[in-house]
C-alpha positions, 0 to 999 in steps of 0.5 A, a space after each residue: 652624867 655623860 653615862 646616865 644620860 646615854 643609859 636613860 637614851 638606850 633604855 627609854 622604855 625602862 626608864 619610863 616605867 621607873 617614872 610610873 611605878 615611883 609616881 604610883 607609890 608617891 600616889 599610894 602613900 599620899 590617897 591611902 596613908 593617913 589616919 584612916 589606914 590602920 594597923 592590926 594593932 590599932 583595929 583591935 584597939 577599935 574592935 575591944 573598945 569602940 565595938 568597931 564593926 569588921 566589913 570583910 569585902 573578899 568572896 565569900 569563898 575566902 571568907 569562908 577558909 577564915 575571916 576576923 571575929 564576927 566580921 560581916 563579909 559584903 564582897 566588894 562586887 556588889 558592895 554598894 547595893 550592899 551599903 544598906 545592910 549598915 547602916 546600923 552601923 552608920 555611927 560606930 567606927 567600920 573596919 573594912 578588911 580584904 585581902 592585902 587592904 587594896 579592895 577595902 581602899 575602894 570600899 572604904 570611900 563607897 562608905 564615905 561617900 555612904 555618910 559612914 565617918 567612922 571609916 578605917 582600912 585595914 592595912 595589909 588585910 587579913 594578910 597582916 591580921 595573921 602576919 601579926 598573930 592575930 587570929 581568924 575563925 571559920 564560924 559565921 
């Protein structure tokens, strides 16, 4: 125990970084988890059975390199101003995707604020979609 205290005293910055990172991970698990954070397998079920709409919030250049079939591109910068384009899908499940699943969390919050109830974040984003060997398209 003495060695642990001595280590912490000698490496205060390192110990503080450990606590900050641990706190961020805990917050991510608490705030980002749950039923609204779905893996690609659940997303495909929603798309196929409930005609879920996929909203891709990546920049247009990334979207054009490959996206989920029939997805709508609304880049995250300026997303709030573009939510009106989704009004007709307000009662339909909406799956939001980005590259890795982080930016889409912000878009999900904005959609919920705008009154969308069935909003899901694609956990792991397009990278997880590709990792699950699911198809991407370049067609608009």
